N, CA, C and O atoms as a GROMACS GRO file, in nm:
protein
  380
    1UNK      N    1   0.081  -0.120   0.000
    1UNK     CA    2   0.000   0.000   0.000
    1UNK      C    3   0.084   0.125   0.000
    1UNK      O    4   0.048   0.223  -0.065
    2UNK      N    5   0.195   0.127   0.070
    2UNK     CA    6   0.272   0.250   0.083
    2UNK      C    7   0.301   0.310  -0.053
    2UNK      O    8   0.374   0.253  -0.134
    3UNK      N    9   0.243   0.426  -0.076
    3UNK     CA   10   0.255   0.490  -0.206
    3UNK      C   11   0.342   0.615  -0.196
    3UNK      O   12   0.307   0.721  -0.248
    4UNK      N   13   0.454   0.601  -0.128
    4UNK     CA   14   0.546   0.712  -0.118
    4UNK      C   15   0.488   0.828  -0.041
    4UNK      O   16   0.419   0.810   0.059
    5UNK      N   17   0.517   0.946  -0.089
    5UNK     CA   18   0.481   1.066  -0.013
    5UNK      C   19   0.332   1.089  -0.001
    5UNK      O   20   0.288   1.147   0.098
    6UNK      N   21   0.251   1.045  -0.099
    6UNK     CA   22   0.108   1.072  -0.090
    6UNK      C   23   0.046   1.001   0.030
    6UNK      O   24  -0.041   1.056   0.096
    7UNK      N   25   0.090   0.878   0.058
    7UNK     CA   26   0.041   0.804   0.173
    7UNK      C   27   0.084   0.874   0.302
    7UNK      O   28   0.003   0.893   0.392
    8UNK      N   29   0.210   0.912   0.311
    8UNK     CA   30   0.259   0.978   0.432
    8UNK      C   31   0.189   1.112   0.454
    8UNK      O   32   0.153   1.145   0.567
    9UNK      N   33   0.169   1.187   0.348
    9UNK     CA   34   0.101   1.316   0.359
    9UNK      C   35  -0.043   1.295   0.405
    9UNK      O   36  -0.092   1.368   0.491
   10UNK      N   37  -0.110   1.197   0.348
   10UNK     CA   38  -0.249   1.171   0.384
   10UNK      C   39  -0.260   1.131   0.530
   10UNK      O   40  -0.345   1.185   0.601
   11UNK      N   41  -0.177   1.040   0.577
   11UNK     CA   42  -0.186   0.995   0.714
   11UNK      C   43  -0.143   1.105   0.812
   11UNK      O   44  -0.202   1.118   0.919
   12UNK      N   45  -0.042   1.182   0.777
   12UNK     CA   46  -0.002   1.293   0.862
   12UNK      C   47  -0.111   1.397   0.868
   12UNK      O   48  -0.139   1.453   0.974
   13UNK      N   49  -0.173   1.424   0.755
   13UNK     CA   50  -0.278   1.523   0.750
   13UNK      C   51  -0.405   1.477   0.821
   13UNK      O   52  -0.487   1.560   0.861
   14UNK      N   53  -0.422   1.348   0.835
   14UNK     CA   54  -0.540   1.298   0.906
   14UNK      C   55  -0.542   1.350   1.047
   14UNK      O   56  -0.649   1.363   1.108
   15UNK      N   57  -0.425   1.379   1.100
   15UNK     CA   58  -0.418   1.432   1.235
   15UNK      C   59  -0.479   1.571   1.244
   15UNK      O   60  -0.522   1.613   1.351
   16UNK      N   61  -0.483   1.643   1.134
   16UNK     CA   62  -0.542   1.777   1.135
   16UNK      C   63  -0.680   1.777   1.069
   16UNK      O   64  -0.733   1.884   1.037
   17UNK      N   65  -0.738   1.659   1.049
   17UNK     CA   66  -0.872   1.639   0.993
   17UNK      C   67  -0.892   1.712   0.861
   17UNK      O   68  -0.966   1.810   0.854
   18UNK      N   69  -0.825   1.665   0.757
   18UNK     CA   70  -0.843   1.729   0.627
   18UNK      C   71  -0.980   1.698   0.569
   18UNK      O   72  -1.038   1.592   0.596
   19UNK      N   73  -1.030   1.788   0.491
   19UNK     CA   74  -1.154   1.758   0.418
   19UNK      C   75  -1.115   1.674   0.298
   19UNK      O   76  -0.997   1.663   0.265
   20UNK      N   77  -1.213   1.614   0.232
   20UNK     CA   78  -1.182   1.531   0.117
   20UNK      C   79  -1.120   1.612   0.005
   20UNK      O   80  -1.055   1.556  -0.083
   21UNK      N   81  -1.141   1.742   0.007
   21UNK     CA   82  -1.086   1.826  -0.098
   21UNK      C   83  -0.943   1.872  -0.070
   21UNK      O   84  -0.879   1.931  -0.157
   22UNK      N   85  -0.892   1.846   0.051
   22UNK     CA   86  -0.758   1.892   0.086
   22UNK      C   87  -0.655   1.847  -0.016
   22UNK      O   88  -0.572   1.927  -0.060
   23UNK      N   89  -0.660   1.720  -0.054
   23UNK     CA   90  -0.566   1.667  -0.152
   23UNK      C   91  -0.637   1.612  -0.275
   23UNK      O   92  -0.576   1.541  -0.355
   24UNK      N   93  -0.764   1.644  -0.290
   24UNK     CA   94  -0.840   1.593  -0.403
   24UNK      C   95  -0.865   1.444  -0.393
   24UNK      O   96  -0.879   1.377  -0.496
   25UNK      N   97  -0.871   1.392  -0.272
   25UNK     CA   98  -0.890   1.248  -0.254
   25UNK      C   99  -1.035   1.208  -0.277
   25UNK      O  100  -1.128   1.276  -0.235
   26UNK      N  101  -1.051   1.096  -0.345
   26UNK     CA  102  -1.184   1.042  -0.367
   26UNK      C  103  -1.194   0.898  -0.321
   26UNK      O  104  -1.303   0.840  -0.322
   27UNK      N  105  -1.084   0.838  -0.282
   27UNK     CA  106  -1.080   0.699  -0.238
   27UNK      C  107  -1.155   0.687  -0.105
   27UNK      O  108  -1.107   0.732  -0.001
   28UNK      N  109  -1.273   0.624  -0.110
   28UNK     CA  110  -1.357   0.614   0.009
   28UNK      C  111  -1.288   0.540   0.123
   28UNK      O  112  -1.305   0.574   0.240
   29UNK      N  113  -1.211   0.439   0.089
   29UNK     CA  114  -1.140   0.362   0.192
   29UNK      C  115  -1.035   0.449   0.261
   29UNK      O  116  -1.022   0.445   0.384
   30UNK      N  117  -0.962   0.526   0.185
   30UNK     CA  118  -0.860   0.612   0.242
   30UNK      C  119  -0.921   0.726   0.323
   30UNK      O  120  -0.867   0.764   0.427
   31UNK      N  121  -1.031   0.780   0.277
   31UNK     CA  122  -1.099   0.886   0.352
   31UNK      C  123  -1.150   0.832   0.486
   31UNK      O  124  -1.142   0.902   0.587
   32UNK      N  125  -1.201   0.711   0.486
   32UNK     CA  126  -1.249   0.650   0.611
   32UNK      C  127  -1.132   0.624   0.705
   32UNK      O  128  -1.144   0.644   0.826
   33UNK      N  129  -1.020   0.578   0.650
   33UNK     CA  130  -0.901   0.556   0.731
   33UNK      C  131  -0.854   0.686   0.793
   33UNK      O  132  -0.812   0.688   0.909
   34UNK      N  133  -0.859   0.796   0.718
   34UNK     CA  134  -0.820   0.926   0.772
   34UNK      C  135  -0.910   0.965   0.890
   34UNK      O  136  -0.862   1.022   0.988
   35UNK      N  137  -1.039   0.935   0.881
   35UNK     CA  138  -1.132   0.965   0.990
   35UNK      C  139  -1.097   0.882   1.114
   35UNK      O  140  -1.098   0.934   1.226
   36UNK      N  141  -1.066   0.755   1.093
   36UNK     CA  142  -1.028   0.668   1.205
   36UNK      C  143  -0.902   0.722   1.273
   36UNK      O  144  -0.898   0.734   1.396
   37UNK      N  145  -0.801   0.754   1.194
   37UNK     CA  146  -0.674   0.802   1.249
   37UNK      C  147  -0.694   0.934   1.323
   37UNK      O  148  -0.641   0.952   1.432
   38UNK      N  149  -0.770   1.024   1.264
   38UNK     CA  150  -0.796   1.152   1.331
   38UNK      C  151  -0.866   1.130   1.465
   38UNK      O  152  -0.826   1.188   1.566
   39UNK      N  153  -0.968   1.046   1.465
   39UNK     CA  154  -1.042   1.021   1.588
   39UNK      C  155  -0.954   0.956   1.694
   39UNK      O  156  -0.966   0.987   1.813
   40UNK      N  157  -0.866   0.866   1.653
   40UNK     CA  158  -0.775   0.800   1.747
   40UNK      C  159  -0.674   0.898   1.803
   40UNK      O  160  -0.633   0.887   1.919
   41UNK      N  161  -0.634   0.994   1.722
   41UNK     CA  162  -0.527   1.087   1.759
   41UNK      C  163  -0.575   1.204   1.845
   41UNK      O  164  -0.497   1.261   1.920
   42UNK      N  165  -0.701   1.239   1.834
   42UNK     CA  166  -0.753   1.356   1.904
   42UNK      C  167  -0.850   1.309   2.012
   42UNK      O  168  -0.961   1.264   1.982
   43UNK      N  169  -0.808   1.319   2.136
   43UNK     CA  170  -0.887   1.267   2.248
   43UNK      C  171  -1.031   1.317   2.246
   43UNK      O  172  -1.123   1.239   2.272
   44UNK      N  173  -1.052   1.442   2.216
   44UNK     CA  174  -1.187   1.499   2.214
   44UNK      C  175  -1.275   1.435   2.108
   44UNK      O  176  -1.398   1.440   2.118
   45UNK      N  177  -1.214   1.376   2.006
   45UNK     CA  178  -1.290   1.314   1.896
   45UNK      C  179  -1.288   1.161   1.904
   45UNK      O  180  -1.338   1.095   1.812
   46UNK      N  181  -1.233   1.104   2.009
   46UNK     CA  182  -1.214   0.959   2.018
   46UNK      C  183  -1.344   0.883   1.999
   46UNK      O  184  -1.345   0.775   1.939
   47UNK      N  185  -1.455   0.937   2.049
   47UNK     CA  186  -1.582   0.867   2.038
   47UNK      C  187  -1.649   0.887   1.902
   47UNK      O  188  -1.756   0.830   1.876
   48UNK      N  189  -1.588   0.966   1.815
   48UNK     CA  190  -1.647   0.993   1.683
   48UNK      C  191  -1.638   0.872   1.591
   48UNK      O  192  -1.708   0.866   1.490
   49UNK      N  193  -1.553   0.777   1.624
   49UNK     CA  194  -1.538   0.659   1.541
   49UNK      C  195  -1.520   0.536   1.629
   49UNK      O  196  -1.436   0.538   1.719
   50UNK      N  197  -1.596   0.430   1.605
   50UNK     CA  198  -1.589   0.313   1.692
   50UNK      C  199  -1.455   0.239   1.689
   50UNK      O  200  -1.425   0.162   1.781
   51UNK      N  201  -1.375   0.260   1.587
   51UNK     CA  202  -1.246   0.191   1.576
   51UNK      C  203  -1.134   0.271   1.641
   51UNK      O  204  -1.026   0.218   1.668
   52UNK      N  205  -1.158   0.398   1.666
   52UNK     CA  206  -1.054   0.488   1.714
   52UNK      C  207  -0.989   0.444   1.846
   52UNK      O  208  -0.867   0.451   1.860
   53UNK      N  209  -1.068   0.399   1.940
   53UNK     CA  210  -1.013   0.359   2.070
   53UNK      C  211  -0.917   0.242   2.055
   53UNK      O  212  -0.812   0.239   2.119
   54UNK      N  213  -0.952   0.146   1.971
   54UNK     CA  214  -0.863   0.032   1.948
   54UNK      C  215  -0.735   0.073   1.878
   54UNK      O  216  -0.627   0.026   1.913
   55UNK      N  217  -0.746   0.162   1.780
   55UNK     CA  218  -0.627   0.208   1.709
   55UNK      C  219  -0.536   0.287   1.803
   55UNK      O  220  -0.414   0.275   1.796
   56UNK      N  221  -0.595   0.367   1.889
   56UNK     CA  222  -0.516   0.444   1.985
   56UNK      C  223  -0.442   0.349   2.080
   56UNK      O  224  -0.326   0.372   2.112
   57UNK      N  225  -0.510   0.242   2.125
   57UNK     CA  226  -0.446   0.144   2.213
   57UNK      C  227  -0.330   0.076   2.142
   57UNK      O  228  -0.224   0.054   2.202
   58UNK      N  229  -0.349   0.042   2.016
   58UNK     CA  230  -0.242  -0.021   1.938
   58UNK      C  231  -0.124   0.074   1.924
   58UNK      O  232  -0.009   0.034   1.940
   59UNK      N  233  -0.152   0.201   1.892
   59UNK     CA  234  -0.044   0.300   1.876
   59UNK      C  235   0.034   0.320   2.006
   59UNK      O  236   0.156   0.331   2.003
   60UNK      N  237  -0.036   0.324   2.118
   60UNK     CA  238   0.033   0.338   2.247
   60UNK      C  239   0.119   0.215   2.273
   60UNK      O  240   0.233   0.226   2.319
   61UNK      N  241   0.064   0.098   2.244
   61UNK     CA  242   0.142  -0.024   2.262
   61UNK      C  243   0.269  -0.026   2.179
   61UNK      O  244   0.376  -0.067   2.226
   62UNK      N  245   0.257   0.018   2.053
   62UNK     CA  246   0.376   0.027   1.968
   62UNK      C  247   0.478   0.126   2.025
   62UNK      O  248   0.598   0.100   2.022
   63UNK      N  249   0.430   0.239   2.075
   63UNK     CA  250   0.524   0.338   2.127
   63UNK      C  251   0.597   0.286   2.251
   63UNK      O  252   0.711   0.324   2.277
   64UNK      N  253   0.531   0.200   2.328
   64UNK     CA  254   0.598   0.139   2.444
   64UNK      C  255   0.698   0.033   2.400
   64UNK      O  256   0.806   0.021   2.459
   65UNK      N  257   0.664  -0.041   2.297
   65UNK     CA  258   0.754  -0.146   2.248
   65UNK      C  259   0.871  -0.090   2.168
   65UNK      O  260   0.982  -0.144   2.173
   66UNK      N  261   0.846   0.019   2.094
   66UNK     CA  262   0.947   0.076   2.005
   66UNK      C  263   0.958   0.226   2.032
   66UNK      O  264   0.898   0.305   1.959
   67UNK      N  265   1.032   0.266   2.134
   67UNK     CA  266   1.039   0.408   2.170
   67UNK      C  267   1.107   0.497   2.066
   67UNK      O  268   1.086   0.618   2.065
   68UNK      N  269   1.187   0.439   1.979
   68UNK     CA  270   1.248   0.517   1.872
   68UNK      C  271   1.141   0.551   1.769
   68UNK      O  272   1.079   0.461   1.712
   69UNK      N  273   1.118   0.681   1.745
   69UNK     CA  274   1.009   0.725   1.658
   69UNK      C  275   1.013   0.663   1.519
   69UNK      O  276   0.910   0.617   1.469
   70UNK      N  277   1.130   0.661   1.456
   70UNK     CA  278   1.138   0.608   1.320
   70UNK      C  279   1.107   0.459   1.315
   70UNK      O  280   1.036   0.413   1.226
   71UNK      N  281   1.161   0.384   1.410
   71UNK     CA  282   1.132   0.240   1.413
   71UNK      C  283   0.984   0.217   1.443
   71UNK      O  284   0.921   0.130   1.382
   72UNK      N  285   0.930   0.294   1.535
   72UNK     CA  286   0.789   0.285   1.570
   72UNK      C  287   0.700   0.306   1.447
   72UNK      O  288   0.611   0.226   1.420
   73UNK      N  289   0.725   0.413   1.374
   73UNK     CA  290   0.645   0.443   1.255
   73UNK      C  291   0.657   0.332   1.150
   73UNK      O  292   0.557   0.289   1.093
   74UNK      N  293   0.780   0.288   1.127
   74UNK     CA  294   0.801   0.183   1.026
   74UNK      C  295   0.724   0.056   1.062
   74UNK      O  296   0.665  -0.007   0.975
   75UNK      N  297   0.726   0.020   1.187
   75UNK     CA  298   0.657  -0.102   1.230
   75UNK      C  299   0.505  -0.086   1.226
   75UNK      O  300   0.434  -0.184   1.203
   76UNK      N  301   0.455   0.034   1.250
   76UNK     CA  302   0.311   0.056   1.250
   76UNK      C  303   0.250   0.060   1.111
   76UNK      O  304   0.128   0.045   1.097
   77UNK      N  305   0.328   0.081   1.007
   77UNK     CA  306   0.273   0.088   0.872
   77UNK      C  307   0.188  -0.034   0.839
   77UNK      O  308   0.086  -0.021   0.772
   78UNK      N  309   0.228  -0.152   0.886
   78UNK     CA  310   0.150  -0.272   0.858
   78UNK      C  311   0.009  -0.264   0.916
   78UNK      O  312  -0.086  -0.314   0.857
   79UNK      N  313  -0.004  -0.201   1.032
   79UNK     CA  314  -0.136  -0.184   1.093
   79UNK      C  315  -0.224  -0.098   1.003
   79UNK      O  316  -0.339  -0.132   0.975
   80UNK      N  317  -0.170   0.014   0.958
   80UNK     CA  318  -0.247   0.104   0.873
   80UNK      C  319  -0.275   0.042   0.737
   80UNK      O  320  -0.383   0.062   0.680
   81UNK      N  321  -0.180  -0.033   0.684
   81UNK     CA  322  -0.203  -0.103   0.558
   81UNK      C  323  -0.316  -0.204   0.574
   81UNK      O  324  -0.399  -0.219   0.484
   82UNK      N  325  -0.319  -0.274   0.686
   82UNK     CA  326  -0.424  -0.373   0.710
   82UNK      C  327  -0.561  -0.305   0.726
   82UNK      O  328  -0.660  -0.354   0.672
   83UNK      N  329  -0.566  -0.194   0.796
   83UNK     CA  330  -0.691  -0.120   0.809
   83UNK      C  331  -0.740  -0.071   0.673
   83UNK      O  332  -0.859  -0.075   0.643
   84UNK      N  333  -0.647  -0.024   0.592
   84UNK     CA  334  -0.684   0.023   0.458
   84UNK      C  335  -0.738  -0.093   0.373
   84UNK      O  336  -0.837  -0.077   0.303
   85UNK      N  337  -0.672  -0.208   0.380
   85UNK     CA  338  -0.718  -0.325   0.304
   85UNK      C  339  -0.858  -0.367   0.350
   85UNK      O  340  -0.943  -0.400   0.268
   86UNK      N  341  -0.880  -0.366   0.480
   86UNK     CA  342  -1.012  -0.400   0.535
   86UNK      C  343  -1.118  -0.303   0.484
   86UNK      O  344  -1.227  -0.344   0.445
   87UNK      N  345  -1.084  -0.176   0.485
   87UNK     CA  346  -1.181  -0.075   0.441
   87UNK      C  347  -1.207  -0.087   0.290
   87UNK      O  348  -1.320  -0.067   0.246
   88UNK      N  349  -1.103  -0.118   0.212
   88UNK     CA  350  -1.124  -0.138   0.067
   88UNK      C  351  -1.219  -0.254   0.042
   88UNK      O  352  -1.302  -0.248  -0.049
   89UNK      N  353  -1.209  -0.359   0.122
   89UNK     CA  354  -1.300  -0.472   0.109
   89UNK      C  355  -1.444  -0.427   0.139
   89UNK      O  356  -1.537  -0.466   0.070
   90UNK      N  357  -1.460  -0.346   0.243
   90UNK     CA  358  -1.593  -0.295   0.277
   90UNK      C  359  -1.650  -0.210   0.163
   90UNK      O  360  -1.768  -0.224   0.128
   91UNK      N  361  -1.568  -0.124   0.106
   91UNK     CA  362  -1.614  -0.039  -0.004
   91UNK      C  363  -1.655  -0.125  -0.123
   91UNK      O  364  -1.757  -0.099  -0.187
   92UNK      N  365  -1.577  -0.228  -0.153
   92UNK     CA  366  -1.610  -0.317  -0.265
   92UNK      C  367  -1.743  -0.388  -0.241
   92UNK      O  368  -1.823  -0.404  -0.333
   93UNK      N  369  -1.766  -0.428  -0.119
   93UNK     CA  370  -1.892  -0.496  -0.086
   93UNK      C  371  -2.012  -0.402  -0.093
   93UNK      O  372  -2.124  -0.443  -0.124
   94UNK      N  373  -1.986  -0.273  -0.064
   94UNK     CA  374  -2.094  -0.173  -0.069
   94UNK      C  375  -2.135  -0.144  -0.213
   94UNK      O  376  -2.245  -0.095  -0.240
   95UNK      N  377  -2.043  -0.175  -0.304
   95UNK     CA  378  -2.073  -0.156  -0.447
   95UNK      C  379  -2.042  -0.023  -0.491
   95UNK      O  380  -2.061   0.009  -0.609
   0.00000   0.00000   0.00000
């Protein structure tokens, strides 16, 4: 899934809750992933998405296991890739 800078920009920007027009994104799976990440990252919005609490717990666990920021991020990419794949499956099923 990692698509170079566009993926990193999208996930980083999810922390500031971009609108779908921020980067001209139309991928429903990626937009949903951005909502999950934003909700997990912003305590006040944690209840805005049912998956956010679990993702936040996973992120905290990774930060405890891998305190080095770069290693932590690299290892967490698989989690985000898996969430994206799951969401793409949901979008495909929705038609």
